[in-house]
C-alpha positions in Angstrom: -45.9 -41.9 30.9 -47.2 -43.4 27.6 -50.7 -42.1 27.1 -51.4 -43.1 23.5 -50.1 -45.2 20.7 -51.4 -44.9 17.1 -50.2 -47.5 14.5 -50.8 -47.4 10.8 -49.7 -50.1 8.4 -47.2 -51.9 10.5 -46.8 -55.6 9.8 -50.3 -57.1 10.4 -51.8 -53.9 11.8 -53.6 -51.7 9.4 -55.0 -49.2 11.9 -54.9 -49.2 15.7 -55.3 -46.6 18.3 -54.6 -47.4 22.0 -55.0 -45.3 25.1 -52.9 -46.0 28.2 -53.1 -45.0 31.8 -51.1 -45.1 35.0 -50.4 -48.3 36.9 -50.0 -51.8 35.6 -51.2 -52.6 32.0 -51.0 -56.1 30.6 -51.2 -57.4 27.1 -52.2 -61.0 26.8 -53.1 -63.3 23.9 -52.2 -66.7 22.5 -48.7 -67.4 21.2 -48.3 -65.9 17.8 -51.3 -63.5 18.2 -49.1 -60.5 17.4 -48.1 -59.1 20.8 -44.5 -58.6 19.6 -45.9 -56.4 16.7 -47.0 -53.9 19.3 -43.6 -53.7 20.9 -41.9 -53.5 17.5 -44.2 -50.6 16.6 -43.5 -48.8 19.9 -39.8 -49.4 19.4 -40.0 -47.8 16.0 -41.5 -44.6 17.6 -38.8 -44.7 20.2 -36.0 -44.6 17.6 -35.1 -48.3 17.4 -33.8 -49.7 14.1 -36.2 -49.2 11.2 -36.5 -52.3 8.9 -38.6 -52.2 5.8 -40.2 -55.5 6.7 -42.2 -53.7 9.3 -44.3 -51.9 6.7 -47.5 -53.8 6.0 -47.6 -55.6 2.7 -49.1 -53.5 0.0 -48.7 -50.2 2.0 -46.4 -47.4 0.8 -45.4 -46.5 4.3 -46.0 -47.3 8.0 -46.4 -44.7 10.7 -46.3 -44.9 14.5 -47.2 -42.1 16.9 -46.5 -42.4 20.6 -47.8 -39.7 23.0 -46.3 -39.1 26.4 -47.3 -37.0 29.4 -44.0 -35.8 30.8 -43.5 -33.6 33.9 -41.7 -30.3 33.2 -38.8 -31.3 35.6 -38.1 -34.6 33.8 -34.5 -35.0 32.3 -35.9 -35.4 28.8 -37.0 -31.7 28.9 -33.4 -30.7 29.4 -32.4 -32.7 26.3 -35.1 -31.2 24.2 -34.1 -27.7 25.3 -30.5 -28.5 24.5 -31.5 -29.5 21.0 -33.7 -26.4 20.5 -36.9 -28.4 20.9 -39.2 -26.6 23.3 -42.5 -28.4 24.0 -45.1 -25.9 25.1 -47.4 -28.4 26.7 -47.0 -31.3 29.1 -47.4 -33.8 26.2 -44.5 -34.9 24.0 -45.3 -36.6 20.7 -42.8 -39.0 19.0 -43.6 -39.9 15.4 -41.8 -42.2 13.0 -42.6 -42.8 9.4 -41.1 -45.8 7.6 -41.4 -46.1 3.8 -41.6 -49.4 2.0 -38.1 -48.9 0.7 -36.7 -48.7 4.3 -36.2 -45.0 4.5 -37.5 -43.5 7.7 -38.3 -40.0 9.1 -38.5 -39.1 12.8 -40.4 -36.2 14.4 -40.7 -34.7 17.9 -43.9 -32.6 18.2 -44.0 -32.4 14.3 -40.3 -31.1 14.2 -38.1 -33.4 12.1 -35.2 -34.8 14.1 -32.4 -37.4 13.5 -33.2 -41.0 14.4 -30.3 -41.0 16.8 -31.8 -38.1 18.7 -35.2 -39.8 18.7 -33.6 -42.9 20.3 -31.9 -40.7 23.0 -35.3 -39.2 23.8 -37.0 -42.6 23.7 -34.5 -44.1 26.1 -35.3 -41.4 28.7 -39.1 -42.1 28.4 -39.3 -45.9 28.2 -37.1 -48.8 29.4 -37.8 -52.2 27.7 -36.9 -55.5 29.3 -37.7 -58.4 27.1 -36.8 -61.7 25.6 -34.8 -60.3 22.7 -34.5 -56.6 23.5 -33.5 -55.1 26.8 -33.0 -51.4 27.1 -32.3 -49.1 30.0 -30.6 -50.9 32.9 -28.2 -52.8 30.6 -26.7 -49.5 29.6 -23.5 -48.9 31.6 -24.2 -45.2 31.8 -27.7 -45.9 33.2 -26.2 -48.3 35.8 -23.6 -45.7 36.8 -26.3 -43.0 37.1 -28.5 -45.2 39.2 -25.7 -46.2 41.5 -24.9 -42.6 42.1 -28.6 -41.9 42.8 -28.7 -44.9 45.2 -25.6 -43.5 46.9 -27.2 -40.1 47.2 -24.2 -38.9 45.2 -25.8 -37.3 42.2 -24.4 -33.8 43.1 -21.0 -35.3 43.8 -21.1 -36.9 40.3 -22.0 -33.5 38.8 -19.1 -31.9 40.8 -16.7 -34.5 39.3 -17.9 -33.6 35.8 -17.6 -29.9 36.5 -14.1 -30.4 38.0 -13.0 -32.5 35.1 -14.2 -29.9 32.6 -12.5 -27.2 34.6 -9.2 -29.2 34.5 -9.6 -29.9 30.8 -10.1 -26.2 30.1 -7.1 -25.2 32.3 -5.0 -27.9 30.6 -6.0 -26.7 27.1 -5.1 -23.2 28.1 -1.8 -24.3 29.5 -1.0 -26.3 26.4 -1.8 -23.4 24.1 0.4 -21.1 26.0 3.2 -23.7 26.2 3.1 -24.3 22.5 3.2 -20.6 21.8 6.0 -20.1 24.2 7.9 -23.1 22.7 7.6 -21.6 19.2 8.7 -18.3 20.5 11.6 -19.8 22.4 13.0 -21.2 19.2 13.0 -17.6 17.9 14.5 -16.1 21.1 18.2 -16.6 20.2 17.6 -15.0 16.8 15.8 -12.1 18.5 18.6 -11.7 21.0 21.2 -11.7 18.2 19.2 -9.1 16.3 18.9 -6.9 19.3 22.6 -7.1 20.0 23.5 -6.3 16.4 21.1 -3.4 16.1 22.2 -2.0 19.5 25.8 -2.2 18.4 25.0 -0.5 15.2 23.3 2.4 17.1 21.5 3.9 14.2 20.5 7.5 14.7 17.4 9.1 13.2 18.2 10.7 9.8 21.8 9.4 9.9 21.6 7.9 6.4 20.7 11.2 4.8 23.5 13.0 6.6 26.1 10.5 5.7 24.9 10.4 2.1 25.2 14.2 1.9 28.7 14.1 3.4 29.8 11.3 1.1 28.5 13.2 -2.0 30.4 16.3 -0.8 33.6 14.4 -0.1 33.4 12.6 -3.4 33.4 16.0 -5.1 36.2 17.3 -2.9 38.8 18.0 -5.6 36.4 19.9 -7.8 35.2 21.8 -4.7 38.7 22.7 -3.7 39.6 23.8 -7.2 36.4 25.9 -7.5 37.1 27.3 -4.1 40.6 28.3 -5.0 39.5 29.9 -8.2 36.7 31.8 -6.3 39.3 32.9 -3.7 41.6 34.1 -6.4 38.8 36.0 -8.1 37.8 37.6 -4.7 41.5 38.6 -4.3 41.4 40.4 -7.6 38.2 42.0 -6.7 39.7 43.3 -3.5 42.6 44.9 -5.5 40.2 46.5 -7.9 38.1 47.8 -4.9 41.2 49.4 -3.4 42.2 51.0 -6.7 38.7 52.4 -7.1 38.7 53.7 -3.6 42.1 55.5 -4.0 41.1 57.2 -7.2 37.9 58.5 -5.7 39.7 59.7 -2.6 41.8 62.1 -4.7 38.7 63.9 -6.0 36.3 63.4 -3.0 36.8 66.9 -1.7 35.9 68.4 -5.1 32.5 66.7 -5.0 31.5 67.8 -1.5 29.0 65.2 -0.1 27.9 63.8 -3.4 30.3 60.9 -3.2 29.6 59.9 0.4 27.0 57.3 -0.5 29.4 55.8 -3.0 32.2 55.6 -0.4 29.8 53.8 2.0 28.8 51.3 -0.6 32.5 50.6 -1.3 33.1 50.0 2.4 30.1 47.6 2.6 31.4 45.8 -0.4 34.8 45.4 1.3 33.1 44.0 4.4 31.0 41.5 2.3 34.1 40.6 0.3 36.0 39.8 3.5 33.1 37.7 4.8 32.9 35.7 1.5 36.7 35.1 1.6 36.3 33.9 5.2 33.5 31.5 4.3 35.4 30.1 1.4 38.5 29.6 3.5 36.5 27.8 6.2 34.9 25.5 3.6 38.3 24.9 2.1 39.8 24.0 5.4 36.9 21.7 6.2 37.3 19.9 2.9 41.0 19.4 3.5 40.3 18.1 7.1 37.5 15.7 6.0 39.6 14.1 3.3 40.4 11.1 5.6 36.6 10.5 6.6 35.3 9.4 3.2 36.4 5.8 3.7 34.8 5.8 7.2 31.5 7.3 5.9 31.3 4.8 3.1 32.0 2.0 5.5 29.2 3.2 7.8 26.7 3.6 5.0 27.5 0.1 3.8 26.9 -1.3 7.3 23.6 0.6 7.6 22.3 -0.5 4.2 23.4 -4.1 4.8 21.5 -4.3 8.1 18.4 -2.8 6.4 18.6 -5.3 3.6 19.1 -8.2 6.0 16.1 -7.3 8.1 14.0 -6.1 5.1 13.4 -2.6 6.3 14.7 0.9 5.4 17.7 2.3 7.3 15.4 4.8 8.9 13.3 2.0 10.3 16.2 0.2 12.0 15.8 2.1 15.3 12.1 1.1 15.4 13.1 -2.5 14.7 15.4 -2.5 17.6 12.7 -1.3 19.9 10.3 -3.9 18.5 12.8 -6.6 19.0 13.4 -5.6 22.6 9.6 -5.5 23.2 9.3 -9.0 21.7 12.0 -10.3 24.0 10.1 -8.8 26.9 6.9 -10.4 25.8 8.6 -13.8 25.6 9.6 -13.4 29.2 6.0 -12.5 30.0 4.8 -15.6 28.1 7.1 -17.7 30.2 5.6 -16.2 33.4 2.1 -16.9 31.9 3.0 -20.5 31.2 4.2 -21.0 34.7 0.9 -19.5 36.0 -1.1 -21.7 33.7 0.8 -24.8 34.8 0.1 -24.0 38.4 -3.6 -23.4 37.6 -3.9 -26.7 35.7 -2.2 -28.6 38.5 -4.6 -27.1 41.0 -7.6 -27.9 38.8 -6.5 -31.5 38.4 -6.0 -31.8 42.2 -9.6 -30.6 42.7 -10.8 -33.1 40.1 -8.8 -35.9 41.6 -10.1 -35.2 45.1 -13.7 -35.0 43.9 -13.3 -38.3 41.9 -11.9 -40.1 44.9 -14.7 -38.9 47.2 -17.2 -40.1 44.6 -15.4 -43.4 44.4 -15.8 -44.0 48.1 -19.5 -43.1 48.0 -19.9 -45.5 45.1 -18.1 -48.3 46.8 -20.2 -48.1 49.9 -23.4 -47.9 47.9 -22.4 -50.8 45.6 -22.5 -53.2 48.6 -25.8 -51.9 49.8 -27.4 -52.1 46.4 -26.2 -55.7 45.9 -27.7 -56.7 49.2 -31.0 -55.0 48.4 -31.3 -56.7 45.0 -30.3 -60.1 46.4 -33.3 -59.8 48.8 -35.6 -59.6 45.8 -34.2 -62.6 43.9 -35.5 -65.6 45.8 -39.2 -64.9 45.4 -38.6 -64.5 41.7 -37.2 -68.0 41.3 -33.6 -66.7 41.2 -32.6 -67.8 44.7 -29.4 -69.3 43.3 -28.4 -66.2 41.5 -25.7 -63.8 42.7 -25.8 -60.1 41.9 -22.9 -57.8 42.3 -22.1 -54.1 41.5 -18.6 -54.2 40.2 -16.3 -51.1 40.4 -13.3 -51.5 38.2 -10.7 -48.9 39.2 -9.2 -47.3 36.1 -5.6 -46.2 35.6 -5.4 -42.5 36.6 -4.6 -41.6 33.0 -8.1 -42.9 32.1 -10.1 -41.0 34.7 -12.7 -38.9 33.1 -15.9 -36.9 33.7 -17.7 -39.9 35.0 -15.1 -40.6 37.7 -12.2 -43.0 38.4 -13.9 -46.4 37.8 -15.9 -48.4 35.4 -19.2 -49.6 36.8 -21.1 -52.7 35.8 -23.9 -54.8 37.1 -22.8 -58.5 37.1 -24.8 -61.7 37.7 -24.2 -65.4 38.0 -27.4 -67.4 37.7 -25.9 -70.8 38.7 -23.8 -71.7 41.7 -20.1 -71.7 41.0 -20.6 -69.9 37.7 -18.5 -66.8 37.2 -20.1 -63.4 37.4 -20.7 -61.7 34.1 -22.6 -58.9 32.4 -26.4 -59.2 32.8 -27.1 -59.5 29.1 -24.5 -62.2 28.5 -25.2 -64.4 31.5 -29.0 -64.4 32.0 -31.6 -66.0 29.7 -34.5 -64.0 28.5 -36.9 -64.8 31.4 -34.1 -64.6 34.0 -33.0 -61.3 32.6 -36.5 -59.8 32.8 -36.8 -61.0 36.4 -33.4 -59.6 37.3 -34.5 -56.3 35.7 -37.6 -56.4 37.8 -35.6 -56.9 41.0 -33.4 -54.0 40.1 -36.3 -51.8 39.2 -38.0 -52.6 42.5 -34.9 -51.5 44.4 -34.3 -48.4 42.3 -37.9 -47.5 41.7 -37.8 -44.1 43.2 -34.4 -43.3 41.7 -34.8 -44.2 38.0 -36.5 -41.2 36.2 -37.7 -43.5 33.3 -41.5 -43.1 33.6 -42.5 -46.2 31.6 -41.2 -49.7 32.0 -42.1 -52.6 29.7 -41.5 -56.3 30.5 -41.9 -58.7 27.7 -42.9 -62.2 28.8 -41.2 -61.9 32.2 -43.0 -65.0 33.3 -41.2 -67.3 30.8 -40.3 -70.6 32.4 -42.1 -69.9 35.7 -45.5 -70.5 37.1 -47.5 -70.8 40.3 -46.0 -69.1 43.3 -43.2 -67.5 41.3 -45.6 -66.0 38.8 -47.7 -64.8 41.7 -44.6 -63.2 43.3 -43.7 -61.6 40.0 -47.3 -60.2 39.7 -47.2 -58.8 43.2 -43.9 -57.1 42.5 -45.0 -55.7 39.2 -48.1 -54.2 40.9 -45.9 -52.8 43.6 -43.6 -51.2 41.0 -46.6 -49.8 39.2 -47.6 -47.7 42.2 -44.8 -45.3 41.2 -44.3 -46.0 37.5 -46.3 -46.9 34.5 -45.6 -50.6 33.9 -46.6 -52.5 30.7 -46.3 -56.3 30.7 -46.7 -58.8 27.9 -47.6 -62.0 29.8 -49.0 -65.5 29.7 -49.4 -65.6 33.5 -52.9 -65.2 34.8 -51.5 -64.3 38.2 -49.9 -61.2 36.6 -52.9 -60.4 34.3 -55.3 -60.4 37.3 -53.4 -57.6 39.0 -53.5 -55.2 36.0 -55.2 -51.8 36.2 -55.8 -52.1 32.4 -56.0 -55.3 30.4 -55.6 -55.6 26.6 -56.1 -58.8 24.6 -54.1 -59.2 21.4 -55.9 -61.3 18.7 -54.9 -62.3 15.2 -57.6 -63.0 12.6 -57.0 -64.8 9.4 -59.5 -64.8 6.5 -59.5 -64.6 2.7 -58.3 -61.0 2.9 -55.2 -62.1 4.9 -54.1 -61.9 8.5 -54.6 -58.9 10.8 -54.0 -58.1 14.4 -56.5 -56.4 16.7 -56.1 -55.2 20.3 -59.2 -55.1 22.5 -59.5 -53.5 25.9 -61.0 -56.1 28.2 -63.4 -55.3 31.1 -65.8 -57.2 33.3 -66.8 -60.6 31.8 -64.4 -60.4 28.9 -61.5 -59.9 31.2 -62.7 -62.8 33.4 -63.0 -65.0 30.3 -59.5 -64.1 29.1 -57.9 -64.9 32.5 -59.8 -68.2 32.6 -58.4 -69.0 29.1 -54.9 -68.3 30.4 -55.6 -70.7 33.3 -57.3 -73.6 31.4 -56.1 -73.3 27.8 -58.4 -73.8 24.8 -61.2 -75.5 26.8 -62.4 -73.0 29.4 -64.1 -74.7 32.3 -66.3 -73.4 35.1 -63.4 -74.2 37.4 -61.1 -72.0 35.4 -63.7 -69.2 35.6 -63.9 -69.6 39.3 -60.1 -69.6 39.6 -60.1 -66.4 37.5 -62.7 -64.8 39.8 -60.5 -65.8 42.8 -57.4 -64.2 41.2 -59.3 -61.0 40.4 -60.8 -60.8 43.9 -57.3 -61.3 45.5 -55.8 -58.6 43.3 -58.6 -56.3 44.2 -58.0 -56.8 47.9 -54.2 -56.1 47.4 -54.9 -52.8 45.7 
C-alpha cells in the first residue's frame, strides 16, 4: 500500500509530505482547491506522462516520491527481479524528477529506470478510477487476468502460456531444420551427380604420379630403345672380348700354377653379370615395345583426372577423399530429412497440447464470465446504476490468431441506458458512472485483484443521498482488504474514512498555494458539516455530521 507521498515544486505545491495508512482515506475540499494536483503528482511518481506545466512556476524542477509497503510475494517483486532491481526491504520507493524544460528522470529505490518501466511498476501498485483518468480495470490484460482469477483458472492460463511457448519453440526448431533441409535438397542432385562421376572415375591413391612417370617414360621411348640397342651392342662386344681374354689365358694357365685362378673367377663373374645386364636390357626393351600402344590411354586418363580435379578445385590426390565426403554429405541429407520429419511430429504434438489447453481455458472462462456478470449486476442497483447492463464478452479468435493468452479476446462491456448497445467501459460510461462501475467490479473482484491501492476520483459525481451512502458503505467494505483513497464531495463517504485529509488553496500577494491538512476530532466534524451545508455551516449541519460519524463508527 501507499505509505507516504513527498511532493516538491509541483504546480501549486511547494513542499508537502503526507503519510497514509490502511483502510479508507478521503480527500475533501472545495471545488478548485487543488485535489487534482495531488493525483497529478502521484501519477507522475507512477510513471504517467510528464508535462512541464506540472513544475511550479519559478522552480527549476519538481520532484515526487511515493513510498509503498509491498509484501514479498506481490507480483511487482517478480517484475523488479526480472529487471535486476532487487529491493532488500519491504518498502519500494518510486521517484520522479521533472525539469522545467519537460525532461524527466525516474528512479526505483534510487536506481535510474526508464519511465515505461516505472509505469509498469506503478500499474501493479495503484489502480486509479477517475473522471478523466482510469487505470487498471480498463486494461484488457487486467480484465483477462481477473476473469481467470475469478474462474480459478490462473494455473490453466499459465499452462496455456507454457504450452504456447513450447509449441513456438518446437515450430521454430522445425522451421530451422526444414529451411536447412530445403537448401540442402537443392544441392542434392549436384551431390549425387558428383558422387556418380567420382565413383566412375575410381581414382586410386598415387595414381597421378604413376601415370605421369609412365607417360614420361613412353614419351622418351624411341630414345630409350636406341640407347638400349646401343647398350646391348656394346655388351655383345664386351662378351666377345671376355671370351677372347679367357681363351688366351687358358693357353698359359698351367704355366702359372694357381696364380691365375682368382683372375679366372673374376672373368666368370663378369660373364654372369654381363648376362644379367643383357637380360635386364632385353626385358626393358620388350616392355617399351609392348607399351607403345598405352601412351594414348595414359594421356587420356591423366587428362580425365586433372579435369576432374580442376572442376572440383582440389588436387588429383584429393579426389578419393572428395568422393567419401560427397557420400557422407548425401547420407547427412537423408538424416536431415529424418530429423525434419521428427521435428514436424514434435511441433504437431506441441500444438495439439497447446490447443487442448486453450480450449479447456476457454470453457472455464465462458462459465466464469456469466457468473462474474451476475455478481457485478447485483452491485449496480445500489450505486444508482440499476438500468445498466454489464457483460463479460469473449470474442473467439480465428485459430491462426490464438496466442499465449488463449483463444479469445476478453472485454468488459456495459450499457448504461436501456436499449443502448453494449460497449467498452471507457467509451460508454460517463466519469461518475465509470467510477461506480469500477467500484462494483472491485467489490466483486476484491480478493482476486493484487493491486494493493485503489484511488477513486469524485466517484460521487451526480449522485447524493442514499446513493452516496451506498457508495460510502461499499468503499468502506472494499477498504477492509485494500487501501482505498477517495477524492469526494459526499459527506456520507467522508464520514466512513479511517483517515481524512482536507485540501485547501490559499491565495495572497505571494501567489496561490495548496496545503493538505490531516483532520481529526472537531476539525473533521467541521469539514463534514461544511460538505453538508455549504459555505454557511449551521448547528443542524454539525448535528448531521455527528450523526454520520456515529453511524460510520457503528458500522466499523
